[in-house]
C-alpha positions in Angstrom: 32.7 8.1 8.8 29.0 7.9 8.4 26.4 7.4 11.2 22.7 7.7 11.8 21.4 11.0 13.3 18.1 11.5 15.0 16.4 14.8 14.1 13.6 15.5 16.7 10.8 17.8 15.6 7.2 18.5 16.7 5.9 16.2 14.0 8.1 13.3 15.0 11.6 11.9 15.0 13.4 11.7 11.7 16.5 9.7 10.8 19.3 10.8 8.4 22.6 9.2 7.5 25.3 11.9 8.0 29.0 12.1 7.9 31.2 14.4 10.0 33.8 16.7 8.5 35.9 19.8 9.4 35.6 23.1 7.8 37.7 26.1 9.0 38.5 24.2 12.1 34.9 23.5 13.0 33.1 20.2 13.0 30.1 20.0 10.7 27.8 17.4 9.4 26.9 16.6 5.8 23.6 14.7 5.1 24.2 11.8 2.8 20.6 10.7 2.6 17.4 10.8 4.6 16.2 7.5 5.9 12.6 8.4 6.9 10.6 8.8 10.0 11.0 6.8 13.2 7.8 5.0 14.2 7.7 2.9 17.4 11.5 2.9 17.6 12.0 1.6 14.0 12.8 3.6 10.9 10.0 3.7 8.3 11.4 4.5 4.9 9.9 7.3 2.9 8.6 6.3 -0.5 7.8 8.9 -3.1 4.9 8.4 -5.6 7.3 8.9 -8.5 9.3 5.8 -7.3 6.3 3.5 -7.4 5.9 1.4 -10.5 3.2 -1.2 -11.2 4.6 -4.4 -12.5 1.4 -6.4 -12.6 -2.1 -6.9 -11.2 -2.6 -10.1 -9.4 -6.4 -9.9 -8.8 -7.6 -9.2 -12.3 -9.2 -12.6 -12.9 -11.0 -13.0 -9.6 -14.5 -12.4 -11.1 -13.8 -14.9 -14.0 -12.6 -17.5 -11.5 -15.6 -17.1 -9.3 -17.9 -17.2 -12.4 -16.3 -20.4 -13.6 -16.8 -22.1 -10.2 -20.4 -20.8 -10.1 -21.0 -22.4 -13.5 -19.7 -25.7 -12.3 -21.9 -25.6 -9.2 -24.9 -24.5 -11.3 -25.2 -21.1 -9.4 -24.6 -19.1 -12.6 -27.9 -20.3 -14.0 -29.8 -18.1 -11.5 -31.9 -15.6 -13.5 -31.7 -12.8 -11.0 -28.4 -11.0 -11.9 -28.6 -8.8 -8.8 -28.5 -11.8 -6.6 -25.5 -13.2 -8.4 -23.8 -9.8 -8.0 -24.5 -10.0 -4.3 -22.9 -13.5 -4.1 -19.9 -12.5 -6.1 -19.3 -9.3 -4.2 -19.4 -11.2 -0.9 -16.7 -13.5 -2.2 -14.5 -10.7 -3.5 -14.5 -8.2 -0.7 -15.0 -8.4 3.1 -16.9 -5.2 3.4 -18.9 -5.7 0.3 -22.4 -5.2 1.6 -21.7 -1.5 2.3 -20.0 -1.1 -1.1 -22.4 -3.2 -3.1 -23.9 -0.1 -4.9 -20.4 1.1 -6.0 -19.4 -2.5 -7.0 -22.5 -2.7 -9.2 -21.6 0.6 -10.9 -18.1 -0.7 -11.5 -19.4 -3.9 -13.3 
């Protein structure tokens, strides 16, 4: 019968699903799978980078959407492109003022 075992180490408490069995008259435990680290009393599942797959990007058209709205409002006709970049970056990211230089390089 399988059960959850807490493994306490210096770095934290880890959880594993184990099952008990007898070998040569002694009770032993066999690890079925590791469940991850326990954080605030709840298990946090370990996710490996190799298990992550990107299915799609949901924010790819944000700049185009903002640009089309700016055209409808007449804002896109502003000659100063740096000023437009400032407006767009404020709409796209919360901390955009500090990252404006990186954002301009990206565009």
